[in-house]
C-alpha positions as CSV (number, residue, x, y, z in Angstrom):
1,M,88.8,49.0,134.6
2,G,88.2,50.4,131.4
3,S,90.1,52.8,130.0
4,A,88.9,56.5,130.5
5,Q,87.1,57.4,127.2
6,T,89.1,60.0,124.5
7,V,87.9,62.9,121.9
8,V,89.8,64.3,119.4
9,C,91.8,67.4,120.6
10,V,93.8,70.3,120.5
11,K,96.9,69.5,122.0
12,R,99.0,72.1,122.0
13,V,99.9,74.8,118.5
14,K,103.0,75.1,116.9
15,Q,102.8,79.4,117.6
16,D,105.5,81.5,119.6
17,E,102.9,84.3,120.3
18,P,100.4,83.9,122.5
19,E,99.3,87.4,122.4
20,E,98.6,86.5,118.5
21,W,95.3,84.6,119.5
22,D,92.7,84.9,119.1
23,E,88.8,82.9,119.4
24,S,88.7,82.7,115.3
25,M,91.8,80.3,115.6
26,P,91.6,77.4,117.0
27,L,92.8,76.9,120.7
28,P,94.4,74.5,123.3
29,G,91.9,72.3,124.7
30,D,89.1,73.0,121.7
31,I,87.6,69.2,121.4
32,I,87.0,68.6,117.3
33,E,83.5,67.3,116.9
34,G,83.3,67.1,113.4
35,F,84.5,69.2,110.1
36,A,82.9,70.1,106.8
37,E,83.2,72.1,103.7
38,N,80.7,74.4,104.3
39,D,79.5,75.6,107.6
40,A,76.4,74.4,107.6
41,D,75.4,72.3,110.3
42,E,73.6,68.8,108.4
43,L,76.8,68.9,106.5
44,F,79.8,68.2,109.4
45,Q,81.7,64.5,109.7
46,P,82.1,63.4,113.0
47,A,85.4,63.6,114.4
48,K,86.1,60.3,116.3
49,A,89.7,59.3,116.5
50,K,93.1,61.4,115.1
51,S,94.2,58.4,112.7
52,E,90.8,58.4,111.0
53,L,90.9,62.4,111.0
54,S,93.9,62.8,109.7
55,S,92.9,60.4,106.9
56,Q,89.6,62.4,105.9
57,L,91.3,65.8,106.3
58,G,94.0,64.4,103.6
59,K,91.2,63.8,101.4
60,I,89.1,66.8,101.6
61,G,92.1,68.8,101.5
62,Q,92.7,67.8,97.5
63,K,89.8,69.3,96.7
64,V,89.0,72.5,98.8
65,K,91.8,75.2,100.3
66,T,89.8,75.7,103.1
67,I,86.9,73.7,105.4
68,W,85.5,74.4,108.9
69,V,85.6,72.5,111.9
70,K,83.5,72.5,114.6
71,V,84.9,72.2,118.3
72,R,83.8,72.1,121.9
73,R,85.0,74.7,124.0
74,G,83.6,75.2,127.4
75,D,79.7,75.0,127.0
76,G,80.0,76.3,123.5
77,T,80.6,75.0,120.0
78,H,82.1,77.3,117.9
79,K,82.3,76.9,113.9
80,L,86.1,77.5,112.8
81,R,87.6,79.0,109.6
82,V,90.6,75.6,108.8
83,R,93.3,74.8,106.8
84,V,94.9,71.6,105.8
85,V,98.3,71.4,106.0
86,S,100.4,68.3,105.9
87,E,102.6,67.8,109.0
88,K,105.9,67.9,108.9
89,S,107.5,65.5,111.3
90,S,105.4,62.6,109.4
91,M,108.5,61.4,107.2
92,L,107.0,57.3,106.5
93,Q,103.3,58.6,106.6
94,R,101.7,61.5,105.5
95,K,99.7,62.8,108.0
96,Y,97.6,66.0,108.0
97,T,96.3,68.5,110.8
98,I,95.0,72.2,110.3
99,T,96.3,75.5,110.6
100,A,94.5,78.9,111.1
101,A,92.8,80.3,107.9
102,R,93.9,83.9,109.0
103,D,98.0,82.7,110.1
104,D,99.8,79.5,108.4
105,R,102.7,79.7,111.7
106,H,98.8,78.6,114.1
107,V,99.5,74.9,113.3
108,A,97.6,72.5,115.8
109,V,98.8,69.5,117.4
110,L,96.1,66.9,117.3
111,G,95.7,64.1,119.9
112,D,93.2,61.6,121.5
113,L,92.4,63.1,124.5
114,T,90.3,62.5,128.0
115,L,87.9,65.5,128.6
116,E,89.3,65.8,132.1
117,Q,93.0,66.2,129.8
118,C,90.7,68.9,127.5
119,T,89.4,70.7,130.4
120,T,92.8,71.6,131.7
121,L,94.3,72.6,128.4
122,Q,91.4,74.9,127.8
123,E,91.2,76.4,131.1
124,M,95.5,77.5,130.3
125,S,94.0,78.9,126.9
126,R,91.3,80.9,128.4
127,R,93.9,82.3,130.4
128,V,96.1,83.4,127.8
129,M,93.6,84.9,126.1
130,N,92.1,87.0,129.1
131,V,96.0,88.5,130.1
132,D,96.5,91.7,130.1
133,F,98.7,92.0,127.1
134,R,96.4,90.9,124.4
135,G,94.1,94.4,124.4
136,F,91.1,95.1,123.0
137,N,89.8,92.9,120.4
138,R,90.9,93.7,116.7
139,K,88.8,94.5,113.9
140,E,89.3,95.2,110.2
141,V,88.7,98.5,108.2
142,K,88.7,99.3,104.7
143,Y,91.6,101.6,103.9
144,D,91.8,104.0,101.0
145,W,95.5,102.6,99.8
146,K,95.2,104.7,96.4
147,R,94.3,108.2,97.4
148,K,96.8,107.9,100.6
149,V,99.8,106.9,98.2
150,G,99.0,109.6,95.8
151,T,98.5,111.9,98.9
152,Y,100.9,111.2,101.5
153,L,104.1,109.8,99.0
154,P,106.2,112.4,98.6
155,D,106.9,111.0,94.5
156,Q,104.7,107.5,93.3
157,G,107.8,106.1,91.7
158,S,109.9,106.2,95.3
159,T,109.7,104.0,98.0
160,V,112.1,106.3,99.1
161,V,114.2,103.5,101.2
162,S,116.0,100.9,98.9
163,S,118.2,97.7,99.8
164,I,120.5,95.5,98.3
165,L,120.4,91.2,98.8
166,F,123.5,89.7,99.5
167,L,123.6,85.6,98.8
168,P,126.8,83.8,100.9
169,F,129.2,82.2,98.2
170,Q,129.1,78.7,97.7
171,C,131.8,78.5,99.9
172,E,130.5,80.3,103.3
173,Y,128.1,78.3,105.8
174,Y,128.2,81.3,108.7
175,I,126.1,84.2,108.2
176,E,128.7,86.5,109.6
177,A,131.3,86.0,106.0
178,T,128.2,87.2,104.3
179,V,127.6,90.4,106.8
180,S,131.0,91.2,106.6
181,R,130.9,91.1,102.6
182,C,127.8,93.4,103.0
183,M,129.4,96.1,105.3
184,A,132.6,96.4,103.7
185,W,130.1,96.7,100.0
186,F,128.2,99.5,101.9
187,T,132.0,101.2,103.5
188,A,133.4,101.3,100.0
189,A,130.4,103.0,98.6
190,I,130.6,105.9,101.4
191,S,134.0,105.9,100.8
192,S,134.0,106.3,97.7
193,G,132.1,109.7,97.7
194,A,128.0,107.9,97.3
195,P,126.1,109.7,99.7
196,L,124.3,106.3,101.4
197,V,122.5,106.8,104.1
198,F,122.1,103.3,106.5
199,V,119.1,101.9,107.5
200,N,118.6,98.7,108.4
201,I,120.2,95.3,108.2
202,Q,118.3,91.7,107.8
203,T,118.5,88.1,107.1
204,E,116.5,86.9,104.5
205,Q,115.9,83.1,103.2
206,I,116.0,82.2,99.6
207,V,114.6,79.1,98.2
208,T,117.2,78.1,95.1
209,S,117.4,75.3,92.4
210,E,120.5,75.1,92.2
211,K,122.6,72.2,92.0
212,M,125.7,73.0,94.7
213,N,127.8,70.7,97.0
214,P,129.3,71.9,99.5
215,T,130.9,70.4,101.9
216,G,131.6,70.6,105.7
217,K,128.7,71.5,108.1
218,E,126.0,73.8,106.6
219,I,124.7,76.5,108.4
220,C,123.6,78.9,106.3
221,R,122.8,76.6,103.5
222,G,120.1,73.6,103.9
223,K,119.6,71.4,101.1
224,Q,116.6,68.7,100.1
225,Q,116.8,66.4,97.5
226,N,113.9,65.7,95.3
227,H,114.8,63.1,92.9
228,T,117.1,65.1,90.3
229,T,116.2,68.8,91.7
230,A,118.5,70.2,93.9
231,V,116.5,72.2,96.2
232,E,118.1,75.1,98.4
233,L,117.6,77.3,101.3
234,V,120.2,80.3,101.0
235,Q,120.6,82.4,104.4
236,G,121.4,85.8,103.0
237,I,121.4,89.4,104.4
238,R,119.2,92.2,103.2
239,L,121.0,95.7,103.7
240,W,118.5,98.5,103.1
241,F,119.7,102.4,103.1
242,L,118.3,105.9,102.1
243,P,119.9,106.8,98.6
244,G,121.3,109.8,100.1
245,V,119.6,112.5,102.7
246,E,117.0,113.1,99.6
247,E,116.9,112.5,95.8
248,V,116.5,115.5,94.0
249,P,114.3,115.4,91.1
250,L,115.7,117.2,87.7
251,E,114.1,117.5,84.3
252,M,116.8,117.8,80.8
253,I,114.2,119.3,78.5
254,P,115.9,119.1,75.3
255,E,115.9,121.9,72.3
256,P,115.6,122.0,68.6
257,G,118.6,120.9,67.2
258,E,120.4,119.0,70.0
259,A,121.8,115.6,69.4
260,R,122.1,114.9,73.1
261,F,121.8,115.8,76.6
262,G,125.1,116.7,77.0
263,M,125.9,114.2,80.0
264,D,128.1,111.2,80.7
265,I,127.7,108.8,83.1
266,K,130.1,105.9,84.4
267,R,129.5,103.0,87.0
268,T,131.5,103.1,90.1
269,A,133.2,99.8,91.1
270,E,130.0,98.9,94.2
271,G,127.1,99.4,90.7
272,F,125.9,102.5,91.4
273,I,125.5,105.1,88.2
274,C,126.8,108.7,88.4
275,V,127.7,111.8,86.2
276,N,131.1,111.8,85.4
277,S,130.9,115.3,82.9
278,V,128.2,117.7,81.3
279,T,128.7,119.6,78.4
280,K,128.2,123.5,79.4
281,G,124.9,124.8,77.6
282,S,122.9,121.8,77.3
283,A,119.6,120.1,78.3
284,A,122.0,118.4,81.3
285,D,123.9,122.1,82.0
286,R,120.4,123.7,82.1
287,A,118.8,121.4,84.3
288,G,121.3,121.8,87.0
289,L,123.7,119.3,86.7
290,Q,126.7,121.1,86.1
291,Q,125.9,123.2,89.1
292,L,125.9,120.2,91.2
293,L,129.1,117.9,90.1
294,E,131.1,120.8,90.8
295,E,129.4,121.3,94.1
296,A,130.3,117.6,94.5
297,N,133.9,117.3,93.6
298,A,134.4,120.3,96.0
299,K,132.8,117.8,98.5
300,K,134.7,114.6,97.3
301,H,131.0,113.7,96.1
302,L,130.3,111.3,93.4
303,L,126.4,112.9,91.8
304,V,124.9,109.6,91.4
305,I,121.5,109.1,89.5
306,S,119.5,107.3,91.7
307,R,116.6,107.0,89.3
308,L,116.1,107.3,85.9
309,E,112.4,108.2,84.4
310,G,111.3,106.6,87.9
311,K,112.9,103.1,86.8
312,S,115.4,102.3,89.7
313,L,119.6,102.5,89.1
314,M,121.1,101.0,91.9
315,P,122.7,97.8,92.1
316,S,120.1,95.2,93.4
317,C,121.7,91.9,94.0
318,V,125.2,90.5,95.0
319,G,125.1,86.3,93.9
320,S,126.8,84.0,95.1
321,N,129.1,83.8,92.4
322,G,130.3,87.2,93.5
323,L,128.8,89.3,91.0
324,I,126.8,92.4,91.2
325,Y,123.7,93.2,89.6
326,C,123.0,96.4,88.9
327,C,121.8,98.8,86.1
328,D,123.1,97.8,82.2
329,H,124.6,100.8,81.1
330,N,123.3,99.8,77.1
331,E,119.8,100.2,77.8
332,I,120.3,103.9,80.1
333,R,121.9,104.7,76.8
334,D,119.2,103.4,74.6
335,T,116.9,105.2,76.5
336,L,118.5,108.5,76.4
337,T,119.0,108.2,72.9
338,S,115.3,107.5,72.1
339,A,114.3,110.3,73.8
340,I,116.6,112.8,72.4
341,D,115.2,111.7,69.3
342,Q,112.1,112.3,69.9
343,M,113.0,115.5,71.7
344,E,110.9,114.6,74.8
345,I,111.7,115.5,78.3
346,V,113.9,113.0,80.9
347,Q,113.3,113.1,84.3
348,L,116.5,111.8,86.4
349,H,116.9,111.6,90.8
350,I,119.8,112.3,92.2
351,M,121.6,111.4,95.2
352,A,121.8,114.4,97.8
353,W,124.0,115.3,100.7
354,P,123.8,117.4,103.3
355,N,123.3,121.2,102.5
356,Q,123.5,120.5,99.3
357,T,122.2,123.1,96.4
358,R,118.8,122.5,95.2
359,P,119.0,124.0,91.2
360,H,115.6,125.9,90.2
361,A,114.3,125.2,93.9
362,S,113.5,121.9,93.4
363,K,111.2,119.6,95.5
364,A,113.0,116.7,97.1
365,I,112.2,113.6,98.3
366,S,113.4,112.4,101.5
367,A,113.0,110.2,104.5
368,A,112.3,113.7,106.7
369,T,109.1,114.6,104.0
370,L,107.5,112.1,105.8
371,R,107.7,113.6,109.3
372,P,104.8,114.9,111.3
373,P,104.4,118.6,110.6
374,N,106.2,120.5,113.0
375,G,103.9,121.3,116.0
376,Y,102.4,117.7,115.5
377,Y,103.5,115.9,118.6
378,H,104.9,117.3,121.9
379,S,107.6,115.5,124.4
380,P,105.9,115.0,127.9
381,P,108.5,117.2,130.2
382,L,111.3,115.3,131.9
């Protein structure tokens, strides 16, 4: 008795979120009948076996980024737009497969299966696609991003939330050590008087090309050697925070004859720039900084500058050598000197603490500004 006839079929997909599947993607049970660079019927080349298809995909993938495949699904055929990718599991001989054009995670695992096996897999796919959590079909709609940002973001130069990235030390192989340093930095910043508000913490993978030689079991580091270049995957920690409960904008307006704005600044150990002193009667004083500084000193807060001329002055990263990457003190000084020489107005933003005085009724920028208006939503009675 001869062996059963086989066809090239999608055995499974490497996508752990079946609720994100849709009919435009390769699905388990799809029978690959052909492929082509565009969707014209006469251009499709037949797919006879997995090994042959893999070789052909490798050749066509060198010429175009996306291709079309014709699949048989149930009683009908469908043309799917896909991308050609290399199989990561093939080490000795490079093999190729396809992935959904709009989702790199949706990688198809191909195989030579019988028609009966394909039918079983297709039935499974239909059950997954028809379950309740799929909800309604999704469609793409246009959105006027430029107008919405200009209308609803309090200040187009502000992202409202800020973050700082912590890289592991070269001797750290467990993510907990990086998390501990991250939280120690945040607690120290709060204790020094910076009015930061915790939002979230997350892991983040960074690719570096530094040549490092760690010893022991690597857990938050992974390294691949490619000839003379060492490519390293580093598991970092990103801390998200609000720069104060609000950001208060102020304008320092120089008057003829003034040679300084009258504001001295210093950098904290955690990398923040704060106001250290204000000259009486200066542009900084007229902007309200002296009033805020006295209030900050009385309440044991720091008067931290979050932005100068729309540019962030906050620390952005802590490297694997332990150094904090923060704003250049000299560049800030040069910016202020250039502005006073040309008698230009300088705008800065101050991190606010709860119940802080608002000089000259300044319009603060905060996460609260983005909340729905009062009466927009009513909680149901309990």
